[in-house]
C-alpha positions as CSV (number, residue, x, y, z in Angstrom):
1,M,12.1,-31.1,50.0
2,K,11.9,-31.4,53.8
3,N,8.5,-32.1,55.2
4,K,7.0,-32.3,51.7
5,S,4.9,-35.0,50.2
6,G,6.4,-37.1,47.5
7,I,6.3,-40.5,45.6
8,I,9.3,-42.7,44.9
9,Y,8.7,-45.3,42.1
10,T,10.7,-48.5,41.9
11,L,10.6,-51.6,39.7
12,N,10.1,-54.3,42.3
13,R,8.5,-55.0,45.7
14,K,11.7,-55.7,47.6
15,T,13.2,-52.3,46.7
16,T,10.1,-50.5,48.0
17,E,10.4,-52.2,51.4
18,E,14.2,-51.5,51.6
19,L,13.9,-47.8,50.7
20,A,11.0,-47.2,53.0
21,S,13.0,-48.8,55.9
22,I,16.0,-46.5,55.1
23,L,13.9,-43.4,55.0
24,E,12.2,-44.3,58.3
25,A,15.7,-44.8,59.9
26,N,16.6,-41.3,58.8
27,G,13.5,-39.7,60.4
28,I,11.3,-39.5,57.3
29,T,7.8,-41.0,57.6
30,A,7.6,-43.4,54.7
31,V,5.7,-46.6,53.8
32,A,5.9,-49.2,51.0
33,Y,3.1,-49.7,48.6
34,H,2.9,-52.6,46.2
35,A,0.5,-55.3,44.9
36,G,1.9,-57.9,47.3
37,L,0.1,-56.2,50.3
38,D,-3.4,-57.1,51.2
39,A,-6.2,-54.7,50.1
40,K,-6.9,-53.4,53.7
41,L,-3.2,-52.4,54.3
42,R,-2.9,-50.8,50.9
43,S,-6.1,-48.8,51.5
44,K,-4.8,-47.7,54.9
45,R,-1.4,-46.6,53.6
46,Q,-3.1,-44.7,50.8
47,D,-5.3,-42.9,53.2
48,D,-2.4,-42.1,55.5
49,F,-0.6,-40.5,52.5
50,L,-3.6,-38.4,51.5
51,S,-4.1,-37.2,55.1
52,E,-0.4,-36.4,55.4
53,D,0.3,-38.8,58.2
54,V,2.9,-40.3,55.9
55,Q,5.3,-38.0,54.1
56,V,6.7,-40.3,51.4
57,I,5.3,-43.4,49.7
58,V,7.7,-45.8,48.0
59,A,5.7,-47.7,45.4
60,T,5.6,-49.8,42.3
61,I,3.4,-48.7,39.4
62,A,0.5,-50.3,41.4
63,F,0.2,-46.9,43.2
64,G,-1.2,-43.7,41.8
65,M,-4.3,-44.5,39.8
66,G,-7.1,-42.3,41.1
67,I,-4.9,-40.4,43.5
68,D,-6.2,-36.8,43.7
69,K,-3.5,-35.1,45.9
70,P,-2.6,-31.6,44.5
71,D,0.4,-30.9,46.7
72,I,2.8,-33.7,45.8
73,R,6.0,-31.8,45.6
74,F,8.4,-34.4,44.1
75,V,8.2,-37.7,42.1
76,I,11.4,-39.7,42.0
77,H,12.0,-42.7,39.7
78,Y,14.5,-44.8,41.5
79,N,14.6,-47.1,38.5
80,I,14.1,-46.3,34.8
81,P,10.4,-46.6,33.9
82,K,9.1,-49.2,31.4
83,S,7.9,-46.6,28.9
84,I,7.6,-42.9,28.2
85,E,3.8,-43.3,28.7
86,N,4.4,-44.6,32.3
87,Y,6.9,-41.8,33.0
88,Y,4.6,-39.1,31.7
89,Q,1.7,-40.3,33.7
90,E,3.7,-40.8,36.9
91,T,5.5,-37.4,36.8
92,G,2.1,-35.7,36.1
93,R,1.2,-36.4,39.7
94,A,3.6,-33.7,41.0
95,G,2.6,-30.1,41.5
96,R,-1.0,-30.3,40.3
97,D,-1.9,-27.2,42.2
98,G,0.4,-25.1,40.0
99,L,3.2,-24.8,42.6
100,E,6.5,-26.5,42.9
101,G,6.8,-30.0,41.4
102,K,10.2,-31.7,41.0
103,C,10.8,-34.8,38.9
104,V,14.0,-36.8,39.3
105,L,14.9,-39.9,37.2
106,Y,17.8,-42.2,38.1
107,Y,19.3,-44.0,35.1
108,S,21.3,-47.1,35.2
109,H,22.3,-49.6,32.4
110,K,21.5,-52.4,34.8
111,D,17.8,-51.3,35.0
112,V,17.6,-51.6,31.2
113,S,18.9,-55.1,31.4
114,K,16.3,-56.0,34.1
115,L,13.5,-54.7,31.9
116,E,14.7,-56.7,29.0
117,H,15.0,-59.8,31.2
118,L,11.4,-59.4,32.4
119,M,10.2,-59.7,28.7
120,R,12.0,-63.0,28.0
121,D,8.9,-65.2,28.4
122,K,6.5,-63.0,26.5
123,P,5.4,-63.7,22.9
124,L,7.6,-62.4,20.1
125,S,5.2,-59.5,19.1
126,E,5.0,-58.3,22.7
127,R,8.8,-58.5,23.1
128,E,9.3,-56.4,19.9
129,V,6.9,-53.7,21.1
130,G,8.4,-53.8,24.6
131,A,11.9,-53.4,23.2
132,Q,10.8,-50.4,21.2
133,L,9.3,-48.8,24.3
134,I,12.4,-49.4,26.3
135,N,14.6,-47.9,23.5
136,E,12.4,-44.8,23.5
137,T,12.9,-44.4,27.3
138,V,16.6,-44.9,27.0
139,A,16.8,-42.3,24.2
140,Y,14.9,-39.8,26.4
141,A,17.3,-40.4,29.4
142,E,20.4,-40.0,27.2
143,S,19.1,-37.1,25.2
144,G,21.2,-33.9,25.3
145,V,18.4,-31.6,24.1
146,C,15.5,-30.0,26.0
147,R,13.6,-32.8,27.7
148,R,10.2,-31.1,27.4
149,K,10.8,-30.9,23.6
150,V,11.6,-34.7,23.5
151,I,8.6,-35.8,25.6
152,L,6.1,-33.6,23.7
153,S,7.5,-34.7,20.4
154,Y,6.9,-38.3,21.4
155,F,3.2,-37.6,21.9
156,G,3.0,-35.7,18.6
157,E,3.3,-32.1,19.9
158,H,5.9,-29.6,18.9
159,Y,7.6,-27.4,21.5
160,L,8.9,-24.4,19.6
161,E,11.0,-22.8,22.4
162,E,14.7,-23.6,22.4
163,N,15.1,-23.5,26.2
164,C,12.4,-24.5,28.7
165,G,14.6,-23.3,31.7
166,N,13.6,-26.3,33.9
167,C,15.2,-29.5,32.7
168,D,18.9,-30.4,33.4
169,N,19.8,-30.1,29.7
170,C,18.4,-26.5,29.5
171,K,20.0,-25.4,32.7
172,H,23.4,-26.8,31.7
173,P,23.4,-26.6,27.9
174,K,26.1,-28.5,26.0
175,E,28.2,-27.4,23.0
176,K,26.4,-27.5,19.6
177,I,27.9,-29.1,16.5
178,E,27.3,-28.2,12.9
179,A,25.9,-31.2,11.0
180,K,24.5,-30.0,7.7
181,A,26.5,-32.4,5.5
182,E,25.7,-35.4,7.8
183,V,22.0,-34.7,7.7
184,V,22.1,-34.9,3.9
185,V,24.0,-38.2,4.1
186,A,21.3,-39.6,6.5
187,L,18.4,-38.4,4.3
188,K,20.0,-39.9,1.1
189,A,20.6,-43.2,2.9
190,L,16.9,-43.4,4.0
191,K,15.8,-42.8,0.4
192,E,18.2,-45.4,-0.9
193,L,17.0,-47.9,1.6
194,D,13.4,-47.3,0.5
195,E,12.4,-46.1,4.0
196,K,12.0,-49.7,5.2
197,F,14.5,-49.8,8.2
198,A,14.8,-48.5,11.8
199,T,17.4,-46.3,13.4
200,D,20.0,-49.0,14.3
201,Y,20.1,-50.4,10.7
202,V,20.4,-46.9,9.1
203,V,23.3,-46.1,11.6
204,N,25.1,-49.3,10.6
205,I,24.7,-48.5,6.9
206,V,26.0,-44.9,7.0
207,S,28.9,-45.8,9.4
208,G,29.9,-48.8,7.2
209,K,29.4,-51.5,9.8
210,L,29.0,-54.9,8.0
211,T,26.6,-56.9,10.0
212,P,24.9,-60.3,9.1
213,Q,21.7,-58.4,8.4
214,V,23.5,-56.0,6.0
215,K,25.0,-59.0,4.2
216,M,21.6,-60.7,4.0
217,F,20.0,-57.7,2.3
218,R,23.2,-57.2,0.2
219,H,23.3,-53.5,1.1
220,E,27.1,-53.3,1.4
221,G,27.1,-52.4,-2.3
222,L,24.9,-49.3,-1.9
223,T,26.5,-45.9,-2.4
224,C,25.4,-44.8,1.1
225,F,27.2,-47.7,2.8
226,G,30.1,-46.2,4.8
227,A,29.3,-42.6,3.6
228,G,29.6,-41.4,7.2
229,K,32.6,-43.5,8.4
230,G,34.2,-40.3,9.8
231,R,31.6,-40.3,12.6
232,D,30.9,-42.9,15.3
233,A,27.5,-44.5,16.1
234,H,27.0,-42.2,19.0
235,F,27.0,-39.2,16.7
236,W,24.6,-40.8,14.2
237,N,22.2,-41.8,16.9
238,S,22.2,-38.3,18.3
239,L,21.7,-36.9,14.8
240,V,18.7,-39.2,13.9
241,R,17.0,-38.4,17.2
242,Q,17.3,-34.6,16.6
243,M,16.2,-34.9,13.0
244,I,13.0,-36.5,14.3
245,L,12.6,-33.6,16.7
246,E,13.0,-31.1,13.9
247,G,10.5,-32.9,11.7
248,L,12.9,-33.9,8.9
249,I,12.0,-37.6,9.4
250,R,9.4,-39.4,11.4
251,K,9.2,-42.8,13.1
252,D,6.4,-45.1,12.0
253,I,5.0,-46.7,15.2
254,E,2.9,-49.2,13.4
255,E,5.9,-50.6,11.6
256,Y,8.0,-51.0,14.8
257,G,10.0,-47.7,14.5
258,V,10.8,-47.6,10.8
259,L,12.1,-44.2,9.7
260,K,10.2,-42.3,7.0
261,L,11.0,-39.1,5.2
262,T,8.8,-36.0,5.6
263,D,8.1,-33.2,3.2
264,K,10.4,-31.0,5.3
265,G,13.2,-33.7,4.9
266,N,12.8,-33.8,1.1
267,D,13.0,-30.0,1.0
268,F,16.2,-30.1,3.1
269,T,17.8,-32.6,0.7
270,K,17.2,-30.2,-2.3
271,K,18.2,-27.1,-0.4
272,P,20.4,-27.8,2.7
273,K,20.8,-25.2,5.4
274,N,22.6,-25.0,8.8
275,F,21.7,-27.7,11.2
276,T,23.3,-27.8,14.7
277,I,23.0,-30.8,17.1
278,V,23.9,-31.6,20.6
279,L,25.4,-35.0,21.2
280,N,23.5,-37.4,23.5
281,N,24.8,-37.8,27.1
282,K,27.1,-40.7,27.7
283,F,26.3,-42.1,31.1
284,E,29.4,-44.4,31.3
285,D,29.3,-44.3,35.1
286,A,25.7,-45.6,35.2
287,V,27.0,-49.2,35.6
288,G,24.6,-50.4,38.3
289,D,23.6,-50.0,41.8
290,D,25.4,-48.0,44.5
291,E,27.0,-51.1,45.9
292,E,28.5,-52.0,42.5
293,A,29.6,-48.5,41.7
294,G,31.5,-48.5,45.0
295,E,33.8,-51.3,43.8
296,G,36.3,-49.2,42.0
297,N,39.9,-49.6,41.1
298,G,41.0,-48.0,44.3
299,E,41.9,-44.6,42.7
300,G,40.6,-41.7,44.8
301,A,39.1,-38.4,43.6
302,A,38.5,-35.1,45.3
303,A,34.9,-34.0,45.8
304,D,35.8,-30.4,45.3
305,D,38.4,-29.8,42.5
306,K,38.8,-26.1,43.1
307,L,39.7,-26.7,46.8
308,F,42.0,-29.5,45.7
309,E,44.0,-27.2,43.5
310,M,44.1,-24.6,46.2
311,L,45.5,-27.2,48.6
312,K,48.1,-28.2,46.1
313,E,49.3,-24.6,45.7
314,L,49.5,-24.2,49.5
315,R,51.5,-27.5,49.8
316,Q,54.0,-26.1,47.2
317,K,54.5,-22.9,49.2
318,Q,54.9,-24.8,52.5
319,A,57.4,-27.2,51.0
320,K,59.5,-24.3,49.7
321,K,59.5,-22.7,53.2
322,V,60.9,-25.8,54.9
323,N,63.0,-26.9,51.9
324,L,61.3,-30.2,51.3
325,V,59.7,-31.9,48.3
326,P,55.9,-31.4,48.3
327,W,54.8,-35.0,48.8
328,V,56.8,-35.1,52.2
329,I,54.3,-32.5,53.5
330,F,51.2,-34.3,52.5
331,L,50.6,-37.0,49.8
332,E,48.2,-36.2,47.0
333,T,45.7,-38.8,48.4
334,S,45.7,-36.9,51.7
335,L,44.8,-33.7,49.8
336,Q,42.0,-35.5,48.0
337,D,40.6,-36.6,51.3
338,M,40.9,-33.0,52.6
339,A,38.9,-31.7,49.5
340,T,36.3,-34.4,50.3
341,M,36.0,-34.3,54.1
342,F,36.7,-30.6,54.6
343,P,38.5,-31.0,58.0
344,T,38.6,-27.7,60.0
345,T,40.4,-29.0,63.2
346,L,43.6,-31.0,63.7
347,Q,41.5,-34.0,65.1
348,E,39.5,-34.1,61.9
349,L,42.6,-33.7,59.8
350,E,44.1,-36.9,61.3
351,K,41.1,-38.9,59.8
352,C,42.5,-38.2,56.3
353,Q,44.5,-40.8,54.6
354,G,48.2,-40.7,55.3
355,V,48.0,-38.0,58.0
356,S,49.4,-39.0,61.4
357,G,49.1,-37.0,64.6
358,P,52.6,-35.5,64.5
359,K,52.3,-34.6,60.8
360,A,49.0,-32.9,61.4
361,R,50.4,-30.8,64.3
362,R,53.6,-29.9,62.3
363,Y,52.1,-29.0,58.9
364,G,48.4,-29.0,59.3
365,K,47.5,-25.6,60.7
366,P,47.6,-23.5,57.4
367,F,45.7,-26.3,55.6
368,I,42.8,-26.4,58.1
369,E,42.7,-22.6,58.1
370,L,42.4,-22.5,54.3
371,I,39.7,-25.2,54.4
372,A,37.7,-23.3,57.1
373,Q,37.7,-20.1,55.0
374,Y,36.6,-22.0,51.9
375,V,33.8,-23.8,53.7
376,E,32.5,-20.6,55.2
377,A,32.7,-18.7,52.0
378,N,30.9,-21.3,49.9
379,N,28.4,-22.5,52.6
380,I,29.6,-26.1,52.3
381,V,27.9,-28.8,54.3
382,K,30.6,-31.1,55.7
383,P,30.1,-34.9,55.4
384,D,30.2,-35.1,59.2
385,D,27.3,-32.7,59.4
386,F,25.1,-35.1,57.3
387,V,24.7,-38.6,58.6
388,M,22.9,-41.2,56.5
389,K,21.6,-44.0,58.6
390,S,21.2,-47.5,57.1
391,V,19.1,-50.5,58.2
392,V,20.5,-53.8,59.2
393,N,20.7,-56.5,56.5
394,K,19.0,-59.3,58.5
395,S,19.4,-61.9,55.8
396,G,23.1,-61.2,55.6
397,N,23.5,-61.5,59.4
398,K,21.7,-64.9,59.3
399,V,24.1,-66.2,56.6
400,Y,27.1,-65.0,58.6
401,I,25.8,-66.7,61.8
402,I,25.2,-70.0,60.0
403,Q,28.7,-69.8,58.4
404,Q,30.4,-69.2,61.7
405,T,28.4,-72.1,63.4
406,D,29.4,-74.4,60.5
407,K,33.0,-73.6,61.1
408,K,32.8,-74.5,64.9
409,Y,30.6,-77.6,64.7
410,R,32.4,-80.8,63.9
411,W,30.3,-82.6,61.3
412,K,30.4,-86.5,61.1
413,P,31.8,-87.9,57.9
414,L,29.3,-89.2,55.4
415,P,28.6,-93.0,55.7
416,R,30.1,-95.2,53.0
417,T,28.9,-98.3,51.2
418,R,30.9,-101.5,51.1
419,D,32.7,-100.4,47.9
420,G,33.8,-97.2,49.5
421,R,31.3,-94.8,47.9
422,S,29.6,-92.1,49.9
423,R,25.9,-92.5,50.4
424,N,23.7,-89.8,48.8
425,S,21.5,-89.1,51.8
426,W,21.7,-89.4,55.6
427,R,18.2,-90.9,55.6
428,K,19.5,-94.1,54.0
429,W,22.0,-94.7,56.8
430,K,20.8,-96.1,60.2
431,P,23.1,-96.8,63.2
432,S,23.5,-100.4,64.3
433,P,21.3,-101.5,67.3
434,P,23.0,-101.8,70.7
435,V,24.5,-105.2,71.4
436,E,24.8,-107.0,74.8
437,P,28.3,-107.2,76.1
438,N,28.2,-111.0,76.3
439,S,26.7,-111.5,72.8
440,I,28.6,-112.0,69.6
441,S,29.6,-108.6,68.1
442,V,29.6,-109.4,64.4
443,M,25.9,-109.9,63.4
444,R,24.1,-109.6,60.1
445,S,20.7,-108.9,61.6
446,T,18.9,-108.3,64.9
447,K,17.1,-111.7,64.4
448,C,20.4,-113.6,64.3
449,L,21.6,-111.6,67.3
450,T,18.5,-112.6,69.4
451,K,18.9,-116.4,68.5
452,L,22.6,-116.6,69.2
453,T,22.3,-114.7,72.5
454,R,19.5,-116.9,73.7
455,R,21.4,-120.0,72.8
456,K,24.5,-118.8,74.6
457,L,22.6,-117.8,77.8
458,S,20.7,-121.1,77.8
459,N,24.0,-123.0,77.6
460,T,25.5,-121.1,80.5
461,S,22.3,-121.5,82.7
462,K,22.7,-125.3,83.0
463,P,26.0,-127.0,84.1
464,A,27.5,-129.2,81.6
465,K,27.5,-133.0,82.3
466,P,31.0,-134.5,82.8
467,R,32.1,-136.7,80.0
468,P,33.0,-140.3,81.0
469,W,36.5,-141.5,80.9
470,T,37.2,-144.1,78.3
């Protein structure tokens, strides 16, 4: 996507500014665009993008309405969008001229929590609708079937092709599971529940999960309760989603996602036939931002598993030659680093964990030769060949400077009252006024100090009369 126009969508203004700064630092002309900018600046940045003076625009949903640029080559959603409608509209801005148009969506559980948090102050009806829209977006992100089929089904269209050849699920298809019996269980459960409940409740019923809501409706006594205990909730959610796609059931939008049977579903109940499904994707590693994901448990992993296995085999051979145990040659963590950093010289090999200079010179030559051959054969770009520049975290530096200054500066203790308690504020404490050396030091007020000082000075200015002897 080098030197091509694109849009990156984010959830908040701060992220747009940060991403634009990072792209600029790496030689990509990028600007931020959000509602917090004044109208003149927004208009200028929009014109710069249209005239291709700016390559990438990092924006919130405030950008894009009325943009008529046919050669946008990519649209990236850095955070999950609020709804399928938003996503469909924003991705539609890529490749309008009929040429290349790539759409990338980054999915994180933390983004979902943020969206739910933003709705906390809205009225109940808006929160229910918002939650339904978010659930649809999450279902789209986690779906294991053709994404074109999912998104067209959401808007009431049916895509009959099995494989679109463009989305990640179609390019890397997953194993299909036969689920004819489970479909019948789900359809019977819907009928027994009088088609009055949404997906989550139906899944709880068939999997036998006794929740307060189930107790309230006294549905634990139904024949369908626990009929599908042998499968987990992940399976049933995947099944319900694909039953909707195949038209066996439908989701009533006006009743907040209540599941309804269709004529096709009734026919299936009477005469079941083969029904294969693909389980939804489990994005267990989508725990949050990159910074949080980096805080692991310290266990390393090789970037290239195939090379890692080749290095282990080579280590075994070398160990037998010199009659040593394999881990004496190189530790497994060292091999993992080699399969990640791809060192092709002895100097680069020394950067790997647990590899000293003498060890690299003694055992390293066959390893770097193998890695060099592997890199050349597979056209691998080494990490050292790709440098990602970052921008300075100014606020973090300010905090660090303040903390270091606080450590070096000797602060005065808080003033205390007569009973030994600390005063709440420095403003309430005032230092005592300066006192003349000859005056009395213990005074209750400046007024007393002035009177006593004058009296003492007046007594010393005139010599005292001698008292007569008696």
